[in-house]
TORKOL-4160 file (C-alpha; in steps of 0.2 Angstrom, whole numbers, padded with zeros to 4 digits, m for minus):
81
<pt num="1" X="0032" Y="0065" Z="0010"/>
<pt num="2" X="0021" Y="0058" Z="0024"/>
<pt num="3" X="0006" Y="0070" Z="0019"/>
<pt num="4" X="0007" Y="0064" Z="0001"/>
<pt num="5" X="0008" Y="0046" Z="0007"/>
<pt num="6" X="m0007" Y="0049" Z="0018"/>
<pt num="7" X="m0017" Y="0055" Z="0004"/>
<pt num="8" X="m0012" Y="0042" Z="m0009"/>
<pt num="9" X="m0013" Y="0027" Z="0002"/>
<pt num="10" X="m0030" Y="0033" Z="0008"/>
<pt num="11" X="m0036" Y="0035" Z="m0010"/>
<pt num="12" X="m0029" Y="0018" Z="m0015"/>
<pt num="13" X="m0037" Y="0009" Z="0000"/>
<pt num="14" X="m0054" Y="0018" Z="m0002"/>
<pt num="15" X="m0061" Y="0004" Z="m0012"/>
<pt num="16" X="m0056" Y="m0009" Z="0001"/>
<pt num="17" X="m0068" Y="0000" Z="0013"/>
<pt num="18" X="m0083" Y="0001" Z="0002"/>
<pt num="19" X="m0098" Y="m0011" Z="0003"/>
<pt num="20" X="m0096" Y="m0020" Z="m0013"/>
<pt num="21" X="m0093" Y="m0038" Z="m0011"/>
<pt num="22" X="m0076" Y="m0045" Z="m0008"/>
<pt num="23" X="m0079" Y="m0060" Z="m0019"/>
<pt num="24" X="m0079" Y="m0052" Z="m0036"/>
<pt num="25" X="m0075" Y="m0062" Z="m0051"/>
<pt num="26" X="m0057" Y="m0063" Z="m0055"/>
<pt num="27" X="m0051" Y="m0059" Z="m0073"/>
<pt num="28" X="m0063" Y="m0044" Z="m0075"/>
<pt num="29" X="m0052" Y="m0030" Z="m0067"/>
<pt num="30" X="m0059" Y="m0033" Z="m0050"/>
<pt num="31" X="m0048" Y="m0034" Z="m0035"/>
<pt num="32" X="m0054" Y="m0040" Z="m0019"/>
<pt num="33" X="m0052" Y="m0030" Z="m0003"/>
<pt num="34" X="m0038" Y="m0041" Z="0005"/>
<pt num="35" X="m0029" Y="m0042" Z="m0012"/>
<pt num="36" X="m0030" Y="m0023" Z="m0014"/>
<pt num="37" X="m0022" Y="m0020" Z="0003"/>
<pt num="38" X="m0008" Y="m0033" Z="m0001"/>
<pt num="39" X="m0005" Y="m0024" Z="m0018"/>
<pt num="40" X="m0004" Y="m0007" Z="m0009"/>
<pt num="41" X="0009" Y="m0014" Z="0004"/>
<pt num="42" X="0019" Y="m0022" Z="m0011"/>
<pt num="43" X="0019" Y="m0006" Z="m0020"/>
<pt num="44" X="0025" Y="0004" Z="m0005"/>
<pt num="45" X="0040" Y="m0008" Z="m0003"/>
<pt num="46" X="0044" Y="m0013" Z="m0020"/>
<pt num="47" X="0040" Y="0002" Z="m0030"/>
<pt num="48" X="0038" Y="0018" Z="m0020"/>
<pt num="49" X="0052" Y="0017" Z="m0007"/>
<pt num="50" X="0065" Y="0010" Z="m0019"/>
<pt num="51" X="0060" Y="0023" Z="m0032"/>
<pt num="52" X="0062" Y="0038" Z="m0021"/>
<pt num="53" X="0080" Y="0031" Z="m0017"/>
<pt num="54" X="0083" Y="0028" Z="m0035"/>
<pt num="55" X="0080" Y="0047" Z="m0039"/>
<pt num="56" X="0090" Y="0052" Z="m0024"/>
<pt num="57" X="0075" Y="0058" Z="m0014"/>
<pt num="58" X="0077" Y="0055" Z="0005"/>
<pt num="59" X="0066" Y="0040" Z="0008"/>
<pt num="60" X="0068" Y="0040" Z="0027"/>
<pt num="61" X="0052" Y="0051" Z="0030"/>
<pt num="62" X="0042" Y="0039" Z="0019"/>
<pt num="63" X="0050" Y="0024" Z="0027"/>
<pt num="64" X="0046" Y="0030" Z="0044"/>
<pt num="65" X="0028" Y="0034" Z="0038"/>
<pt num="66" X="0026" Y="0016" Z="0031"/>
<pt num="67" X="0031" Y="0009" Z="0048"/>
<pt num="68" X="0020" Y="0020" Z="0059"/>
<pt num="69" X="0005" Y="0017" Z="0047"/>
<pt num="70" X="0007" Y="m0002" Z="0050"/>
<pt num="71" X="0012" Y="m0006" Z="0032"/>
<pt num="72" X="0029" Y="m0014" Z="0038"/>
<pt num="73" X="0033" Y="m0031" Z="0032"/>
<pt num="74" X="0037" Y="m0045" Z="0044"/>
<pt num="75" X="0045" Y="m0062" Z="0040"/>
<pt num="76" X="0029" Y="m0071" Z="0041"/>
<pt num="77" X="0017" Y="m0057" Z="0036"/>
<pt num="78" X="0018" Y="m0047" Z="0020"/>
<pt num="79" X="0002" Y="m0038" Z="0022"/>
<pt num="80" X="m0004" Y="m0022" Z="0029"/>
<pt num="81" X="m0019" Y="m0018" Z="0040"/>
């Protein structure tokens, strides 16, 4: 599971590391760098980890990876790196 998350999250965040401007127009399918990182963190916590548990896949390796990778959620900060 950690290797799969490494590959997927790196792919999802690749656009956040490109040189296109962050201030792209909203409503045209463009997601700014900061928003993209926030969406990835939200997907990990709301969709992926609960989805693994829902289909009875041991989510502990994935949960550990999320914490080690710095995508944890604190009470005041819901964004990743």
